[in-house]
DSSP file (Angstrom, degrees, kcal/mol; ACC not computed):
  #  RESIDUE AA STRUCTURE BP1 BP2  ACC     N-H-->O    O-->H-N    N-H-->O    O-->H-N    TCO  KAPPA ALPHA  PHI   PSI    X-CA   Y-CA   Z-CA
    1    1 A X              0   0    0      0, 0.0     2,-0.4     0, 0.0    68,-0.2   0.000 360.0 360.0 360.0 135.1    9.1  -38.4   38.1
    2    2 A X  E     -A   68   0A   0     66,-0.9    66,-1.5     2,-0.0     2,-0.9  -0.817 360.0-134.7-102.7 139.8    9.9  -39.8   34.6
    3    3 A X  E     +A   67   0A   0     -2,-0.4     4,-0.3    64,-0.2    64,-0.2  -0.830  28.1 171.3 -94.4 105.4    7.3  -40.2   32.0
    4    4 A X     >  +     0   0    0     62,-3.6     4,-2.5    -2,-0.9     5,-0.3   0.414  51.1  96.8 -95.1  -0.1    8.0  -43.7   30.4
    5    5 A X  H  > S+     0   0    0     61,-0.5     4,-2.6     1,-0.2     5,-0.3   0.939  85.3  43.9 -56.6 -54.0    4.8  -43.8   28.3
    6    6 A X  H  > S+     0   0    0     -3,-0.2     4,-2.2     1,-0.2    -1,-0.2   0.876 114.9  50.3 -61.8 -36.3    6.4  -42.6   25.0
    7    7 A X  H  > S+     0   0    0     -4,-0.3     4,-2.1     2,-0.2    -2,-0.2   0.940 114.2  42.6 -67.1 -47.3    9.4  -44.8   25.5
    8    8 A X  H  X S+     0   0    0     -4,-2.5     4,-2.5     2,-0.2     5,-0.2   0.924 116.5  47.2 -66.7 -45.1    7.5  -48.0   26.2
    9    9 A X  H  X S+     0   0    0     -4,-2.6     4,-2.5    -5,-0.3     5,-0.2   0.920 113.3  48.1 -64.5 -43.8    4.9  -47.4   23.5
   10   10 A X  H  X S+     0   0    0     -4,-2.2     4,-2.2    -5,-0.3    -1,-0.2   0.894 113.1  48.5 -64.3 -39.6    7.5  -46.6   20.8
   11   11 A X  H  X S+     0   0    0     -4,-2.1     4,-2.2    -5,-0.2    -2,-0.2   0.929 113.2  46.2 -66.7 -45.4    9.6  -49.7   21.7
   12   12 A X  H  X S+     0   0    0     -4,-2.5     4,-2.7     1,-0.2     5,-0.2   0.927 115.0  46.7 -64.2 -44.8    6.6  -52.0   21.6
   13   13 A X  H  X S+     0   0    0     -4,-2.5     4,-2.4    -5,-0.2    -1,-0.2   0.887 110.5  53.7 -65.2 -37.5    5.4  -50.6   18.3
   14   14 A X  H  < S+     0   0    0     -4,-2.2    -1,-0.2    -5,-0.2    -2,-0.2   0.919 113.0  42.7 -62.5 -43.6    8.9  -50.7   16.8
   15   15 A X  H >< S+     0   0    0     -4,-2.2     3,-1.0     1,-0.2    -2,-0.2   0.935 117.8  44.9 -68.7 -46.0    9.3  -54.4   17.7
   16   16 A X  H 3< S+     0   0    0     -4,-2.7     6,-0.4     1,-0.2     7,-0.3   0.826 115.4  47.2 -69.5 -30.8    5.8  -55.4   16.6
   17   17 A X  T 3< S+     0   0    0     -4,-2.4     2,-0.4    -5,-0.2    -1,-0.2   0.228  75.2 129.5 -98.7  15.2    5.8  -53.4   13.4
   18   18 A X  S X> S-     0   0    0     -3,-1.0     3,-2.1    -4,-0.2     4,-0.6  -0.565  72.8-104.6 -65.5 124.9    9.3  -54.6   12.2
   19   19 A X  T 34 S+     0   0    0     -2,-0.4     5,-0.2     1,-0.3    -1,-0.1  -0.297 101.7  11.9 -58.5 126.9    8.7  -55.8    8.6
   20   20 A X  T 34 S+     0   0    0      3,-1.7    17,-2.2    13,-0.2    -1,-0.3   0.198 102.1  95.5  94.7 -15.3    8.6  -59.5    8.4
   21   21 A X  T <4 S-     0   0    0     -3,-2.1    -2,-0.1     2,-0.4     3,-0.1   0.995 112.1  -7.8 -72.5 -63.2    8.4  -60.2   12.1
   22   22 A X  S  < S-     0   0    0     -4,-0.6    13,-0.7    -6,-0.4     2,-0.3   0.822 137.3 -14.8 -96.6 -44.9    4.6  -60.6   12.5
   23   23 A X  E     -B   34   0B   0     -5,-0.4    -3,-1.7    -7,-0.3    -1,-0.4  -0.968  55.0-139.9-153.6 165.0    3.5  -59.6    9.1
   24   24 A X  E     -B   33   0B   0      9,-2.3     9,-1.6    -2,-0.3     2,-0.4  -0.984  15.4-145.2-136.5 124.3    4.7  -57.8    6.0
   25   25 A X  E    S+B   32   0B   0     -2,-0.4    22,-0.2     1,-0.3    21,-0.2  -0.999  88.3  20.1-124.7 126.1    2.7  -55.4    3.8
   26   26 A X  S    S-     0   0    0      5,-0.6    -1,-0.3    -2,-0.4     5,-0.2   0.731  89.2-165.5 -77.4 147.0    3.2  -55.5    0.8
   27   27 A X        -     0   0    0      3,-1.0    -1,-0.1     4,-0.5    -2,-0.0  -0.312  31.7-104.9 -88.9 177.2    4.8  -58.9    0.5
   28   28 A X  S    S+     0   0    0      1,-0.1    -1,-0.1    -2,-0.1     3,-0.0   0.905 113.2  12.5 -73.3 -41.0    6.7  -60.2   -2.5
   29   29 A X  S    S+     0   0    0      0, 0.0     2,-0.2     0, 0.0    -1,-0.1   0.633 131.2  29.6-110.2 -18.4    4.0  -62.5   -3.9
   30   30 A X  S    S-     0   0    0      1,-0.1    -3,-1.0     0, 0.0    -4,-0.2  -0.700  81.8-105.4-130.9 179.8    0.9  -61.4   -2.0
   31   31 A X  S    S+     0   0    0      1,-0.3    -5,-0.6    -2,-0.2    -4,-0.5   0.910 106.1  17.1 -75.2 -43.6   -0.6  -58.4   -0.3
   32   32 A X  E     -B   25   0B   0     -6,-0.2     2,-0.4    -7,-0.1    -1,-0.3  -0.996  64.5-176.8-133.0 134.7    0.2  -59.7    3.2
   33   33 A X  E     -B   24   0B   0     -9,-1.6    -9,-2.3    -2,-0.4     2,-0.5  -0.972  18.4-139.1-126.2 147.7    2.5  -62.4    4.4
   34   34 A X  E    S-B   23   0B   0     -2,-0.4   -11,-0.3   -11,-0.2   -12,-0.1  -0.918  71.5 -13.3-112.8 127.1    2.9  -63.5    8.0
   35   35 A X  S    S+     0   0    0    -13,-0.7    -1,-0.2    -2,-0.5   -14,-0.1   0.811  78.7 136.7  63.4  37.1    6.2  -64.4    9.7
   36   36 A X        -     0   0    0     -3,-0.2   -15,-0.1     2,-0.2    -1,-0.1   0.616  53.9-142.1 -91.5 -11.0    8.4  -64.6    6.6
   37   37 A X        +     0   0    0    -17,-2.2     2,-0.3     1,-0.2   -17,-0.1   0.775  62.7 112.5  56.1  31.3   11.3  -62.7    8.2
   38   38 A X        -     0   0    0    -18,-0.1     2,-0.3     2,-0.0    -1,-0.2  -0.849  44.6-169.8-123.7 164.6   12.1  -60.9    4.9
   39   39 A X        -     0   0    0     -2,-0.3     2,-0.3    -3,-0.1   -15,-0.0  -0.954   8.8-168.4-149.2 166.7   11.7  -57.2    4.0
   40   40 A X     >  -     0   0    0     -2,-0.3     4,-2.0   -14,-0.1     5,-0.2  -0.921  42.2 -98.0-147.9 171.9   11.8  -54.8    1.1
   41   41 A X  H  > S+     0   0    0     -2,-0.3     4,-2.0     1,-0.2     5,-0.1   0.887 121.6  51.1 -62.8 -39.7   11.9  -51.1    0.5
   42   42 A X  H  > S+     0   0    0      1,-0.2     4,-2.4     2,-0.2    -1,-0.2   0.897 110.0  48.6 -65.5 -40.8    8.2  -50.9    0.0
   43   43 A X  H  > S+     0   0    0      2,-0.2     4,-2.5     1,-0.2     5,-0.2   0.863 108.9  53.7 -69.9 -34.0    7.4  -52.8    3.1
   44   44 A X  H  X S+     0   0    0     -4,-2.0     4,-2.0     2,-0.2    -1,-0.2   0.920 110.7  47.4 -62.5 -42.7    9.7  -50.6    5.2
   45   45 A X  H  X S+     0   0    0     -4,-2.0     4,-1.9     2,-0.2    -2,-0.2   0.932 113.6  46.3 -63.9 -47.0    7.9  -47.5    3.9
   46   46 A X  H  X S+     0   0    0     -4,-2.4     4,-2.2     1,-0.2    -2,-0.2   0.916 113.6  48.5 -63.7 -43.9    4.5  -48.9    4.6
   47   47 A X  H  X S+     0   0    0     -4,-2.5     4,-2.5   -22,-0.2    -1,-0.2   0.848 109.5  52.9 -67.3 -33.9    5.4  -50.1    8.1
   48   48 A X  H  X S+     0   0    0     -4,-2.0     4,-2.5    -5,-0.2    -1,-0.2   0.872 109.0  49.5 -69.6 -34.9    7.0  -46.7    8.9
   49   49 A X  H  X S+     0   0    0     -4,-1.9     4,-2.3     2,-0.2    -2,-0.2   0.913 112.4  47.5 -66.9 -42.4    3.8  -44.9    7.9
   50   50 A X  H  X S+     0   0    0     -4,-2.2     4,-2.5     2,-0.2     5,-0.2   0.913 112.4  50.3 -63.1 -42.6    1.7  -47.3   10.1
   51   51 A X  H  X S+     0   0    0     -4,-2.5     4,-2.8     2,-0.2     5,-0.3   0.932 110.6  48.9 -60.6 -47.1    4.2  -46.8   13.0
   52   52 A X  H  X S+     0   0    0     -4,-2.5     4,-1.9     1,-0.2    -1,-0.2   0.906 112.2  48.8 -60.8 -42.3    3.9  -43.0   12.6
   53   53 A X  H  X S+     0   0    0     -4,-2.3     4,-2.0     2,-0.2    -1,-0.2   0.925 114.6  43.9 -64.4 -44.8    0.2  -43.1   12.6
   54   54 A X  H  X S+     0   0    0     -4,-2.5     4,-2.7     2,-0.2     5,-0.2   0.894 113.0  50.4 -69.4 -39.8   -0.1  -45.4   15.7
   55   55 A X  H  X S+     0   0    0     -4,-2.8     4,-2.3    -5,-0.2     5,-0.4   0.870 111.1  50.6 -67.0 -34.6    2.5  -43.5   17.7
   56   56 A X  H  X>S+     0   0    0     -4,-1.9     4,-2.1    -5,-0.3     5,-1.5   0.915 111.5  47.7 -66.2 -43.2    0.7  -40.2   16.9
   57   57 A X  I  <>S+     0   0    0     -4,-2.0     5,-2.7     3,-0.2     6,-0.4   0.942 116.9  42.0 -63.3 -47.1   -2.6  -41.7   18.0
   58   58 A X  I  <5S+     0   0    0     -4,-2.7     6,-1.8     3,-0.2     5,-0.2   0.891 124.5  33.2 -70.0 -39.3   -1.2  -43.1   21.3
   59   59 A X  I  <5S+     0   0    0     -4,-2.3    -3,-0.2    -5,-0.2    -2,-0.2   0.831 131.5  22.9 -91.5 -32.5    1.0  -40.1   22.3
   60   60 A X  I  <5S+     0   0    0     -4,-2.1    -3,-0.2    -5,-0.4    -2,-0.1   0.868 129.1  34.3-102.1 -47.2   -0.9  -37.1   21.0
   61   61 A X  I   <S+     0   0    0     -5,-1.5    -3,-0.2    -4,-0.2    -4,-0.1   0.962 132.5  27.1 -76.9 -52.0   -4.6  -38.1   20.6
   62   62 A X  S   <S-     0   0    0     -5,-2.7    -3,-0.2    -6,-0.2    -4,-0.2   0.779  94.2-145.6 -82.0 -27.3   -4.9  -40.5   23.6
   63   63 A X        -     0   0    0     -6,-0.4     2,-0.3    -5,-0.2    -4,-0.2   0.974  18.8-163.4  61.6  61.4   -2.1  -38.8   25.6
   64   64 A X        +     0   0    0     -6,-1.8     2,-0.4   -59,-0.0    -1,-0.2  -0.595  11.4 178.9 -79.6 132.0   -0.7  -41.9   27.3
   65   65 A X        -     0   0    0     -2,-0.3     2,-0.4   -60,-0.1   -62,-0.1  -0.999  15.5-173.2-134.4 137.9    1.6  -41.4   30.3
   66   66 A X        -     0   0    0     -2,-0.4   -62,-3.6     2,-0.0   -61,-0.5  -0.954  16.3-164.7-129.0 110.9    3.3  -43.9   32.6
   67   67 A X  E     -A    3   0A   0     -2,-0.4     2,-0.3   -64,-0.2   -64,-0.2  -0.756   5.3-171.8-101.0 142.5    5.0  -42.3   35.6
   68   68 A X  E      A    2   0A   0    -66,-1.5   -66,-0.9    -2,-0.3    -2,-0.0  -0.873 360.0 360.0-123.4 159.8    7.6  -43.9   37.8
   69   69 A X              0   0    0     -2,-0.3    -1,-0.1   -68,-0.2    -2,-0.0   0.445 360.0 360.0  97.5 360.0    9.2  -42.9   41.0
């Protein structure tokens, strides 16, 4: 049996937290911009910290597992 929980959660979070796709923190002119499809070094850093925090919560604290087979 394969545990697909970490793979699915990491993929979904990676897509949703891509800077500029849904939102961008910090934006160029504001604190938050939605759907602007642009990025910067600061927003990449902030989004990677948010990704790390959420992946830690889902995989270590909540201990999500999805088994197949």
